[in-house]
N, C-alpha and C positions, 0 to 999 in steps of 0.2 A: 480578563487581563485589564489592567488599568490603562489610562490614556498615556501615562508617562512611558510605560513599557511598550505600548503600541508605537509611540513616536520613536523610541530607540530601535524597534524592529524595522520600521519604515526607513529610518536613516541608514541602518546597516544594509538593508536590501537595496536602497538606491545607490549606496556606494559600491556594493558588489556588482551590480548590473549596469552601472554608469547611467542611471536615469536621473534626469534633471528634476530639481525641486519644483513642486507645483503648490503655490500659495493658496489656491482655491480648493485644495484637497481637504476633505472632511474625514477624519479617522472613523467616525461613526458609520460611514458608508462602507467600511470594510470590517464586518463583524467576524469573519473567519479567514483562515489562511488561504482557502480556495479563492476568495475574493481578492486577496493580495496577490496571489500568483497570477490570476487572470489579468490584473492591472499591470504587473510587471511584464508579462508576455506582450501585452498590447504596446506598452511604452518602449520596451527594448527590442521589439520586433522579433521576438522568439517564436519558433513554431509550436504548434499545439503538440502535446505529448501523444505518442502512439499508444493506443489502448493495448494492454497485454491480452494475449489469448486466454480464454477461460480455461481453468484446469480441467483435465479429462474427467469425465463422469465416473464416479466410483461404481463398482459392481453392486447390484442390489443385495441386501443381506439375505442369507439363506433362511428359509422358513423353519428348518429344523437342522440341528447339528449333524454333521457327517458322522456315521458310526465309526468307531475305532476299528482299525484293522487288527485282527487277531494274529499274534505271532506264536506259531507253534514251536514248542521246544525241539531242538535238534537232538536226536538221540543217536548215540554211537553204540553200535552193537559190537561187542568184542567176542571174538571166537576163541 
């Protein structure tokens, strides 16, 4: 991302979260959005996000496929 786009993103973020402009801010100190969000949380006094619970563990794969169940034909005996 070029510096012009970084400046636009910072301006939009500052406006959205009502963060004052900091003239000592160096855009090169914020190489990722994670850095930007940490800075916004600090300046705006936002709480840290709650970590989501890990997804449930998947069942281990079967070592061999389950045999198919045989379906016997139904015979009708007529008398």
